[in-house]
C-alpha positions as CSV (number, residue, x, y, z in Angstrom):
1,X,2.6,18.5,1.2
2,X,5.7,18.3,-1.0
3,X,6.4,15.8,-3.8
4,X,8.7,13.7,-1.6
5,X,6.0,13.3,1.1
6,X,3.4,12.4,-1.6
7,X,5.7,9.8,-3.1
8,X,6.2,8.2,0.4
9,X,2.5,8.3,1.1
10,X,1.8,6.7,-2.3
11,X,4.4,4.0,-1.6
12,X,2.9,3.2,1.7
13,X,-0.6,2.9,0.2
14,X,0.7,0.7,-2.6
15,X,2.5,-1.6,-0.1
16,X,-0.6,-1.9,2.2
17,X,-3.0,-2.5,-0.7
18,X,-0.5,-5.0,-2.2
19,X,-0.3,-7.0,1.0
20,X,-4.0,-7.0,1.4
21,X,-4.6,-8.2,-2.2
22,X,-1.8,-10.8,-2.0
23,X,-3.5,-12.5,1.0
24,X,-7.0,-11.4,-0.1
25,X,-8.7,-12.2,3.3
26,X,-12.3,-13.2,2.8
27,X,-13.3,-11.8,6.2
28,X,-12.1,-8.3,5.2
29,X,-13.9,-8.7,1.8
30,X,-17.2,-9.3,3.5
31,X,-16.6,-6.4,6.0
32,X,-15.9,-4.0,3.2
33,X,-18.9,-5.3,1.2
34,X,-16.9,-5.7,-2.0
35,X,-17.3,-8.6,-4.4
36,X,-15.6,-11.8,-3.5
37,X,-14.0,-14.2,-5.9
38,X,-13.8,-18.0,-5.7
39,X,-10.1,-18.1,-6.3
40,X,-7.9,-15.1,-5.3
41,X,-5.5,-15.7,-8.2
42,X,-6.0,-12.4,-10.0
43,X,-6.4,-10.2,-7.0
44,X,-3.2,-11.6,-5.5
45,X,-1.2,-11.1,-8.7
46,X,-2.4,-7.5,-8.7
47,X,-1.3,-7.3,-5.1
48,X,2.1,-8.4,-6.1
49,X,2.3,-5.7,-8.7
50,X,1.1,-3.0,-6.3
51,X,3.6,-4.2,-3.7
52,X,6.4,-3.9,-6.3
53,X,5.1,-0.5,-7.2
54,X,5.4,0.6,-3.5
55,X,8.9,-0.7,-3.4
56,X,9.7,1.2,-6.7
57,X,8.3,4.4,-5.2
58,X,10.4,4.0,-2.1
59,X,13.5,3.5,-4.2
60,X,12.6,6.6,-6.2
61,X,12.1,8.5,-2.9
62,X,15.5,7.4,-1.5
63,X,17.4,8.2,-4.7
64,X,15.6,11.4,-5.2
65,X,15.0,10.6,-8.8
66,X,12.2,11.8,-11.0
67,X,11.3,8.4,-12.4
68,X,11.0,4.8,-11.4
69,X,14.0,3.7,-13.4
70,X,15.4,0.2,-14.0
71,X,15.4,-0.7,-10.3
72,X,11.7,0.3,-10.1
73,X,10.7,-1.7,-13.1
74,X,12.7,-4.7,-11.8
75,X,11.0,-4.5,-8.3
76,X,7.5,-4.4,-9.9
77,X,8.3,-7.4,-12.2
78,X,10.0,-9.4,-9.4
79,X,7.2,-8.9,-6.9
80,X,4.4,-9.8,-9.4
81,X,6.5,-12.7,-10.7
82,X,7.1,-14.1,-7.2
83,X,3.4,-14.1,-6.4
84,X,2.7,-15.8,-9.7
85,X,5.4,-18.4,-9.0
86,X,3.8,-19.0,-5.6
87,X,0.5,-19.7,-7.3
88,X,2.0,-22.1,-9.7
89,X,4.0,-23.9,-7.0
90,X,1.6,-23.9,-4.1
91,X,-1.8,-22.8,-5.4
92,X,-4.5,-25.4,-5.9
93,X,-4.9,-24.5,-9.6
94,X,-6.3,-27.1,-11.9
95,X,-4.5,-26.2,-15.1
96,X,-3.8,-28.0,-18.3
97,X,-0.1,-28.4,-19.2
98,X,-0.3,-25.5,-21.7
99,X,-1.6,-23.2,-18.8
100,X,1.3,-24.2,-16.5
101,X,3.8,-23.7,-19.3
102,X,2.4,-20.2,-20.0
103,X,2.4,-19.2,-16.3
104,X,6.0,-20.4,-15.9
105,X,7.0,-18.5,-19.0
106,X,5.5,-15.4,-17.4
107,X,7.4,-16.0,-14.2
108,X,10.7,-16.4,-16.1
């Protein structure tokens, strides 16, 4: 398997894991026998970062470059930031004002 194929395979794995962690389905968690969490905040943020990594790897593959580059870094940050923004906007998080300010600062 050549490097290009490995990058594509790695991108697909990151995209799939990213989506699974973003939605963090409790049914799948129990089927796999892995620890569950009360609130999927951290797993879904990790999923956003993994999803962005998958996009970055696909960009790298299409461009034929040897590194993730600026576009890759931006895709990782945007993906993780969008998931975090979703939590702040729509998640049932009980946070003090300082926590909301901190999370919005991270989104920005």
